[in-house]
N, C-alpha and C positions, 0 to 999 in steps of 0.2 A: 862783161860777164853776162851769160845767157840766163834768161828767166824760164821757169817751168811753166808750160802752157797748162793751166789747171783744167780747162775745158777738155783738152785732148786727153789728159791723164784720167779724168772721170769717165770719159767715153770708152777708153781702152779698158779700164777696170770693170765697167758694167758689161762690156762685151765678153771679157774673160770669165766673169762670174756666171753670166747667162750661158755661155758655152759649156762651162763645167757642169752646171745643173742639167743641161740637155744631154751631155755625154753620160752623166750618172743615170738619168732616167732611161736612156736608150740601152745602157748596159743592163739595167734591171729587167727590161723587157726581153732582151736577148737571153738572159739567164733563165727566165721563166719559159721561154720558147724551147731552149735546149733541154730543160728539165722535163718538159712535157714530152719531147721526143724520146728521151730515155725511158720514161714510164710506159709510153705506148709500145716501144720495142720490147720491154720486159713482159708486158701483157701478151704481145704477139708470140714471144718465145715460150711463155707458159702454155698457150694454146697449142703450139707446135709440140711441146712435150706431152700434153694430154693426148693429142692425136697419135703420136708415136707410141705411147703406152697402150692405146687401144689396138694398134697394129701389132704390138709385141716387139717393137724395135727398141731394144734397151740402149743401144749405142746412140741413136738419134734422140731418144728421150734424155739421156744424160747430157748430151751436147747442148740441147735446147735449154735444159735447166741451168747449165753452167752459164750460158749466154744470158738467160733471164736474171741470174744473180749478178752478173757483171753490170748489166744495164740498171738494175735496181740499186746497186752500189753507187753508180754515178748519179742516179736520181736523188738518193738520200744525201749525197754530198752537196748537190746543188739546192736541194729543198729539205734542210735538216729538220724542219718543224712538221713535216708530214709523217705523223706517227703510224698511220695505217701502212704506209710503204715500209717504214722501219720494221714494223711487226712482220710483214710479209717477207722482207729480206732476212730477218733473224730466224724465222721458222724454216725458210727454205735452206739457209746455210746450215742450220741444225740438222735438217733432213739429209743433206749431202755429207755431213760430217759423221753421222752415227746412224746405224741401222740395227735396232735391237741392242744386243750386248757387244756389237762390233764397232769400233771406231775406225772409220774409213780414212780419215785424214786428221791427224792431231792438230795441224795448223788450223784447219777449218773448224775443228771442235773448239779450240780456244777462241777463235774469232766469233763463233756462234754464242758462246757464253758471254763474251764481251758485249755483243749486240743485244742479247736478251737483257743483260743487266742494265745497259743504257736505256732500253725501252721501259723496263719496269721502274727505273728511277725517274724517268720523265713522266710516265703515266702509271701510277700504282694500280689502277683498276684493270689492267690487261691481264686477266686471270689465265688465259690460255698460254700466253708467253711465260708467265710466272710458273705455271705448272711444268712447262717444258724445261725451264731453267732449273727447277727443283730436281727433276729427273736427272739432268746432266750433272748437277752438283753432287747428287748422291752417287752417281756413277764414278766420279773422280774423287770421292771421299771428302768433299768440302762440306762436312756436316754442319758446321756453324752457319755457313751461308744458306744452306738448304733449310735449316731450322728457322732462320730469320724470315725467309720467304714463306715458309709454311705457316708461321705465326700470323703473317699478314693475311694469307688466304683463310685461315681459320677464324679470323674476325668476321668475315662475310658469310662463311658456311661452317659454323662451329661443330656440327655433328657429323661431318663428312668422314666416313670410315676410312676411305683410301688415304685422305690427308693425315688422319690420326695414325694410321699404320706407318706412313712415311716419317711422321714426327717421332714415332717410337724408334725407327731405324736410325734417325739422327741422334737420339739420346743414347742409344746403345753405342753408336760410333764415337760419340764424345766421351763416353765413360771410360 
């Protein structure tokens, strides 16, 4: 009957554990590197969109904005705790989904509402995102949701006439 070589088993176990830790650390470093690439590309595409807007090239602007949203989406997936990027993504998606009283893409509109809700849930102090979410909720007659968000904003700015007017629209819609 063969006996187990304890020394060999301990050495193999230590090598496996150290190898696993090194792979884990290397993976984390690679993920950060990839996330940084996507964020830089998103910023570059936003600059391209701004340059195209100055030239009056609407097609190039729209394409650059779409690419920026795609890159920001990947960045937010790889770095979900970066709330500034999530806010940027949600507001850009909302801009692409709706212009004034016209919904350009119902799918993007729903996606924008979801992103904005996620953002204000994670960081309730993001008032610009909350205000955009309120406008979108009012647009699709989600008066109860809009009212909840308005009440949060009114805690910080109780006398804001525009917010009180939106709250009145919610109350009329709920009646």
